[in-house]
C-alpha positions in Angstrom: -63.4 -4.8 115.1 -60.1 -5.2 116.8 -60.6 -8.9 117.9 -62.7 -10.7 115.4 -61.8 -14.1 116.9 -63.5 -13.1 120.1 -66.6 -12.0 118.2 -66.6 -15.4 116.5 -66.4 -17.2 119.8 -69.3 -15.1 121.2 -71.4 -15.9 118.1 -70.7 -19.6 118.5 -71.7 -19.4 122.2 -74.9 -17.6 121.4 -75.8 -20.1 118.7 -75.3 -23.0 121.1 -77.4 -21.3 123.7 -80.2 -20.5 121.3 -80.2 -24.1 120.0 -80.1 -25.5 123.6 -83.1 -23.3 124.7 -85.1 -24.2 121.5 -84.4 -27.9 122.0 -85.4 -27.8 125.6 -88.6 -25.9 124.6 -89.5 -28.6 122.2 -88.9 -31.2 124.8 -90.9 -29.3 127.5 -93.8 -28.9 125.0 -94.0 -32.7 124.8 -94.1 -32.8 128.6 -96.5 -30.0 129.0 -98.1 -28.5 125.9 -97.9 -24.8 125.2 -101.3 -23.2 125.4 -102.8 -22.1 122.1 -104.2 -18.6 122.0 -107.6 -17.7 120.5 -106.0 -16.6 117.2 -104.6 -20.2 116.8 -100.9 -19.5 117.6 -98.9 -20.8 120.5 -98.7 -18.5 123.6 -94.9 -18.6 123.6 -92.2 -19.9 121.2 -90.2 -23.1 121.8 -87.2 -20.9 122.4 -89.0 -18.8 125.1 -90.4 -21.9 126.7 -87.0 -23.5 126.9 -85.3 -20.3 128.1 -87.8 -20.0 130.9 -87.0 -23.5 132.1 -83.2 -22.8 131.9 -83.6 -19.5 133.8 -85.7 -21.2 136.5 -83.2 -24.0 136.8 -80.2 -21.6 137.1 -81.8 -19.1 139.4 -83.9 -21.4 141.7 -81.5 -24.3 141.8 -84.2 -26.7 140.4 -86.3 -26.3 143.6 -89.5 -25.4 141.8 -89.1 -27.5 138.6 -89.7 -31.2 138.2 -86.6 -31.9 136.2 -83.1 -32.0 137.5 -80.5 -29.8 136.0 -78.5 -32.9 134.8 -81.5 -33.8 132.6 -81.4 -30.3 131.1 -77.7 -30.5 130.6 -78.2 -33.8 128.8 -79.5 -31.8 125.8 -76.0 -30.5 125.3 -74.5 -33.9 124.6 -72.4 -33.2 121.6 -71.8 -36.9 120.7 -75.6 -37.4 120.4 -75.8 -34.5 117.9 -72.9 -35.7 115.9 -74.3 -39.3 115.8 -77.7 -38.0 114.8 -76.2 -36.0 111.9 -74.5 -39.1 110.4 
């Protein structure tokens, strides 16, 4: 490891992206429930469900999804997270 601070920044970015996708997946599940398979588990994880919405929003320019990208970006509001933690 020649530049540990760059690795640290990358890990922080990946952590934020994971949390963002998971939170959007939870929100999307409330809007449209994830199908339950025959064995009783969800068809996809909250992370995957949110990641699919983020991918579609980024690649399709929100043409085929019912939510605007600004709504999705609203989940990144840092002040809301800080206020909720207090």
